[in-house]
LODO-702799 format. One line per field, with one value per residue (C-alpha): residue number from 1; x, y, z; residue in one letter. Coordinates in nm, 3 decimals, padded with zeros to 5 digits, always signed. Example, Ala and Ser with C-alpha at 12.3 -4.5 7.8 and 13.67 -1.06 7.14 Angstrom:
2
resi c(1/2)
east c(+01.230/+01.367)
north c(-00.450/-00.106)
up c(+00.780/+00.714)
resn c(a/s)
This chain:
292
resi c(1/2/3/4/5/6/7/8/9/10/11/12/13/14/15/16/17/18/19/20/21/22/23/24/25/26/27/28/29/30/31/32/33/34/35/36/37/38/39/40/41/42/43/44/45/46/47/48/49/50/51/52/53/54/55/56/57/58/59/60/61/62/63/64/65/66/67/68/69/70/71/72/73/74/75/76/77/78/79/80/81/82/83/84/85/86/87/88/89/90/91/92/93/94/95/96/97/98/99/100/101/102/103/104/105/106/107/108/109/110/111/112/113/114/115/116/117/118/119/120/121/122/123/124/125/126/127/128/129/130/131/132/133/134/135/136/137/138/139/140/141/142/143/144/145/146/147/148/149/150/151/152/153/154/155/156/157/158/159/160/161/162/163/164/165/166/167/168/169/170/171/172/173/174/175/176/177/178/179/180/181/182/183/184/185/186/187/188/189/190/191/192/193/194/195/196/197/198/199/200/201/202/203/204/205/206/207/208/209/210/211/212/213/214/215/216/217/218/219/220/221/222/223/224/225/226/227/228/229/230/231/232/233/234/235/236/237/238/239/240/241/242/243/244/245/246/247/248/249/250/251/252/253/254/255/256/257/258/259/260/261/262/263/264/265/266/267/268/269/270/271/272/273/274/275/276/277/278/279/280/281/282/283/284/285/286/287/288/289/290/291/292)
east c(-00.953/-00.791/-00.520/-00.624/-00.602/-00.606/-00.926/-01.115/-00.976/-01.068/-01.418/-01.431/-01.287/-01.545/-01.824/-01.697/-01.893/-01.611/-01.537/-01.176/-01.039/-00.769/-00.418/-00.379/-00.687/-00.546/-00.192/-00.193/-00.400/-00.154/+00.131/-00.074/-00.082/+00.282/+00.421/+00.529/+00.371/+00.211/+00.049/-00.139/-00.510/-00.768/-01.136/-01.333/-01.662/-01.958/-02.071/-02.443/-02.638/-02.605/-02.481/-02.214/-02.162/-01.856/-01.729/-01.664/-01.587/-01.932/-02.178/-02.370/-02.750/-02.805/-02.518/-02.697/-02.726/-02.354/-02.214/-01.861/-01.591/-01.377/-01.128/-00.902/-00.576/-00.340/+00.018/+00.188/-00.057/-00.434/-00.523/-00.855/-00.913/-01.249/-01.359/-01.706/-01.861/-01.819/-02.199/-02.224/-02.327/-02.163/-02.527/-02.503/-02.139/-02.075/-02.333/-02.153/-01.810/-01.944/-02.085/-01.759/-01.568/-01.796/-01.777/-01.402/-01.343/-01.591/-01.386/-01.031/-00.929/-00.597/-00.534/-00.644/-00.502/-00.651/-00.367/-00.392/-00.724/-00.889/-00.918/-01.312/-01.341/-01.072/-01.283/-01.604/-01.460/-01.290/-01.621/-01.831/-01.633/-01.580/-01.239/-00.887/-00.864/-00.523/-00.442/-00.278/-00.504/-00.247/+00.022/-00.123/-00.026/-00.102/-00.152/+00.036/-00.053/+00.124/-00.092/+00.005/+00.041/+00.308/+00.652/+00.930/+01.295/+01.451/+01.833/+01.920/+02.091/+02.462/+02.470/+02.732/+02.766/+02.980/+02.880/+03.124/+03.423/+03.282/+03.127/+02.798/+02.614/+02.264/+02.226/+01.981/+01.963/+02.125/+02.097/+02.425/+02.272/+02.122/+02.005/+01.722/+01.577/+01.598/+01.441/+01.102/+01.068/+00.970/+00.958/+01.314/+01.361/+01.220/+01.451/+01.708/+02.023/+02.257/+02.613/+02.948/+03.114/+03.458/+03.328/+02.976/+02.848/+02.485/+02.404/+02.044/+01.748/+01.407/+01.217/+00.880/+00.675/+00.514/+00.169/+00.318/+00.332/+00.662/+00.836/+01.147/+01.307/+01.617/+01.962/+02.235/+02.283/+02.626/+02.477/+02.164/+02.066/+02.222/+01.898/+01.983/+01.652/+01.488/+01.723/+01.651/+01.272/+01.267/+01.449/+01.219/+00.920/+01.064/+01.096/+00.764/+00.580/+00.797/+00.701/+00.324/+00.326/+00.472/+00.228/-00.082/-00.353/-00.184/-00.147/-00.492/-00.413/-00.232/-00.041/+00.268/+00.167/+00.315/+00.192/+00.400/+00.382/+00.182/+00.495/+00.750/+00.750/+01.088/+00.951/+00.617/+00.851/+01.037/+00.701/+00.542/+00.859/+00.831/+00.456/+00.264/-00.055/-00.181/-00.538/-00.692/-00.849/-00.790/-00.555/-00.466/-00.381/-00.275/-00.532/-00.487/-00.809/-00.706/-00.922/-01.255)
north c(-00.742/-00.392/-00.260/-00.039/+00.334/+00.638/+00.772/+00.435/+00.405/+00.777/+00.726/+00.414/+00.616/+00.889/+00.636/+00.701/+01.044/+01.250/+01.029/+01.022/+00.673/+00.520/+00.531/+00.145/+00.122/+00.379/+00.270/-00.065/+00.133/+00.404/+00.146/-00.041/+00.239/+00.359/+00.001/-00.164/-00.508/-00.603/-00.929/-00.755/-00.716/-00.522/-00.590/-00.322/-00.358/-00.136/-00.286/-00.272/-00.431/-00.817/-00.774/-00.627/-00.489/-00.504/-00.152/-00.146/+00.239/+00.336/+00.563/+00.388/+00.457/+00.514/+00.542/+00.639/+00.272/+00.202/+00.116/+00.054/-00.017/-00.323/-00.438/-00.733/-00.703/-00.975/-00.983/-01.294/-01.297/-01.234/-00.961/-00.825/-00.494/-00.342/-00.020/+00.058/+00.420/+00.519/+00.526/+00.170/-00.051/-00.395/-00.557/-00.423/-00.464/-00.818/-00.974/-00.753/-00.890/-01.254/-01.182/-01.027/-01.323/-01.580/-01.395/-01.365/-01.729/-01.843/-01.647/-01.701/-02.041/-01.891/-01.842/-01.506/-01.267/-00.986/-00.735/-00.506/-00.632/-00.469/-00.723/-00.737/-00.814/-01.111/-01.267/-01.233/-01.376/-01.664/-01.758/-01.725/-01.820/-02.199/-02.352/-02.274/-01.938/-01.852/-01.547/-01.459/-01.306/-01.207/-00.929/-00.744/-00.426/-00.063/+00.180/+00.510/+00.797/+01.103/+01.416/+01.628/+01.931/+01.775/+01.924/+01.659/+01.721/+01.559/+01.485/+01.576/+01.312/+01.339/+01.513/+01.408/+01.428/+01.286/+01.084/+00.949/+01.039/+00.852/+01.027/+00.908/+01.026/+00.981/+00.792/+00.616/+00.242/+00.027/-00.339/-00.414/-00.284/-00.569/-00.756/-00.962/-00.653/-00.436/-00.721/-00.676/-00.310/-00.253/+00.130/+00.150/+00.510/+00.599/+00.385/+00.583/+00.448/+00.607/+00.481/+00.510/+00.770/+00.584/+00.244/+00.297/+00.044/+00.074/+00.096/+00.223/+00.232/+00.300/+00.166/+00.163/-00.164/-00.232/-00.109/+00.236/+00.177/+00.287/+00.005/-00.208/+00.051/-00.108/-00.023/-00.277/-00.331/-00.164/+00.167/+00.188/+00.472/+00.745/+00.875/+00.710/+00.533/+00.884/+01.038/+00.753/+00.773/+01.162/+01.142/+00.860/+01.066/+01.372/+01.139/+00.989/+01.348/+01.480/+01.186/+01.203/+01.567/+01.510/+01.244/+01.376/+01.225/+00.863/+00.871/+00.931/+01.122/+00.848/+00.989/+00.831/+00.550/+00.233/-00.076/-00.144/-00.441/-00.360/-00.513/-00.303/+00.009/+00.132/+00.168/+00.306/+00.585/+00.657/+00.712/+00.916/+01.145/+01.185/+01.298/+01.003/+00.956/+00.604/+00.513/+00.464/+00.149/-00.067/-00.366/-00.494/-00.836/-01.011/-01.288/-01.585/-01.759/-02.111/-02.306/-02.420)
up c(-02.142/-02.224/-01.997/-01.748/-01.805/-01.586/-01.712/-01.657/-01.298/-01.231/-01.344/-01.104/-00.816/-00.883/-00.771/-00.407/-00.423/-00.307/+00.000/+00.081/-00.010/+00.212/+00.062/+00.077/-00.166/-00.406/-00.408/-00.593/-00.872/-00.909/-00.921/-01.182/-01.433/-01.353/-01.430/-01.744/-01.648/-01.971/-01.834/-01.549/-01.560/-01.352/-01.288/-01.092/-00.905/-00.791/-00.452/-00.372/-00.101/-00.145/-00.518/-00.723/-01.076/-01.298/-01.397/-01.757/-01.789/-01.916/-01.749/-01.457/-01.402/-01.037/-00.808/-00.469/-00.390/-00.427/-00.087/-00.178/-00.439/-00.513/-00.755/-00.853/-00.989/-01.114/-01.213/-01.074/-00.793/-00.772/-00.490/-00.412/-00.258/-00.135/+00.036/+00.185/+00.221/+00.590/+00.646/+00.531/+00.830/+00.857/+00.802/+00.453/+00.389/+00.496/+00.216/-00.042/+00.079/+00.026/-00.315/-00.416/-00.305/-00.462/-00.799/-00.783/-00.669/-00.967/-01.231/-01.095/-00.985/-00.836/-00.468/-00.365/-00.147/+00.057/+00.179/+00.451/+00.549/+00.866/+01.139/+01.186/+00.805/+00.857/+01.126/+00.937/+00.616/+00.814/+00.969/+00.653/+00.368/+00.264/+00.172/+00.315/+00.498/+00.608/+00.828/+01.177/+01.403/+01.666/+01.626/+01.329/+01.169/+01.233/+00.941/+00.942/+00.717/+00.626/+00.596/+00.275/+00.521/+00.730/+00.658/+00.635/+00.659/+00.351/+00.327/-00.040/-00.255/-00.233/+00.112/+00.352/+00.727/+01.019/+01.301/+01.547/+01.336/+01.045/+00.730/+00.569/+00.252/+00.124/-00.204/-00.419/-00.387/-00.662/-00.738/-00.544/-00.230/-00.002/-00.306/-00.132/+00.027/-00.270/-00.496/-00.278/-00.392/-00.760/-00.711/-00.728/-00.787/-00.442/-00.255/-00.045/+00.150/+00.384/+00.300/+00.479/+00.243/+00.230/+00.146/+00.001/+00.229/+00.267/+00.666/+00.661/+00.389/+00.324/+00.030/-00.138/-00.194/-00.536/-00.378/-00.310/+00.060/+00.245/+00.411/+00.467/+00.691/+00.830/+00.973/+01.033/+01.405/+01.452/+01.308/+01.492/+01.732/+01.516/+01.341/+01.006/+00.955/+00.993/+00.739/+00.486/+00.543/+00.522/+00.179/+00.047/+00.141/-00.035/-00.346/-00.313/-00.290/-00.576/-00.815/-00.700/-00.776/-01.128/-01.187/-01.014/-01.241/-01.237/-00.855/-00.779/-00.472/-00.276/+00.007/+00.179/+00.423/+00.586/+00.772/+01.082/+01.299/+01.624/+01.829/+01.621/+01.884/+01.718/+01.376/+01.517/+01.677/+01.362/+01.173/+01.452/+01.444/+01.083/+01.125/+01.028/+01.218/+01.308/+01.180/+01.536/+01.680/+01.377/+01.314/+00.965/+00.833/+00.538/+00.440/+00.177/+00.048/-00.114/-00.350/-00.221)
resn c(m/p/p/p/t/t/e/w/i/t/s/f/l/a/k/a/r/k/e/e/l/p/p/p/f/l/g/p/l/a/a/l/v/s/s/d/v/a/s/s/w/l/t/m/y/l/l/r/p/e/s/l/t/e/f/d/g/h/s/v/d/g/i/d/d/i/v/g/l/a/y/v/v/a/t/n/r/t/k/v/h/f/w/f/h/p/k/t/c/r/d/v/a/n/p/s/i/l/a/l/l/h/r/v/r/a/q/q/p/a/v/l/r/l/p/g/l/e/s/s/y/c/t/y/i/d/a/n/v/r/g/g/v/q/w/k/p/t/n/g/y/e/l/h/v/l/d/p/a/v/v/v/k/a/t/a/l/g/s/s/w/t/v/d/g/e/t/f/e/m/d/v/a/d/p/g/d/i/a/p/i/l/s/l/a/s/v/g/k/l/a/r/v/v/r/v/a/s/t/k/q/p/v/s/w/s/l/v/h/s/d/f/s/i/g/l/l/g/t/i/p/e/y/r/r/k/g/f/a/a/l/a/l/g/s/t/i/a/a/y/r/t/l/a/a/a/n/e/s/r/w/f/g/v/q/p/h/c/f/v/l/s/s/n/i/a/s/q/h/v/m/a/t/a/g/f/k/t/v/p/n/k/t/f/h/w/m/r/l/n/h/e)
């Protein structure tokens, strides 16, 4: 299978017929064409009532009956993503989901992962797909999205300031910073850390996951309640937007977004303060489908 190209993916996304696609659907595609992972592969599908067609990049006859889009991307893991047109009712969407999962499971014997899946889809899949289905129905995630018009205050790299008599500075993350955390973020150039200026110790950070979602905000306990997480987040958002603007065609319009645990009130507050809006009345989960 040929490696995915920007033109190929753009043509696929155009089948959404100008509907705004959610950032978690676009992020993995942007990450795929922006990465150097030679072993990755991508299969895209056009979803129709009770059926699906693999998209090969060529023109498609009749798009009016397309009810959704889906793709499967694999590097070291196989992940399935799908989206349905807002006007598609669940009686139409549900058979398409089953057809998609049946096709993918027949072609890929690997364990399938469905990240950031809305809870009602999880419930339906759990009840209608054979084999081991794993997910946690409790304590899901909220999706927070930042509108392009929201102005975010960003602390420039190299800036320093003093809090409680101690000087701090904004810096990029490097491999020596909190190694197990940084290892989870492949978009390293977007990571930002607040350091103690005198020792270079990182005390707060904001990173970006490999699917281009913002995450892993953290501050070590003794430096909390000083606003450092918000500063790191603002600097990461600025870097995110700058890189997106420089690679507009390759990022497919993805906007800064973040999944936050429903129980994590502190992180929800940080996101709200930065201008993120929560997708209302929806909870998201991570699902795993084992072999049938």
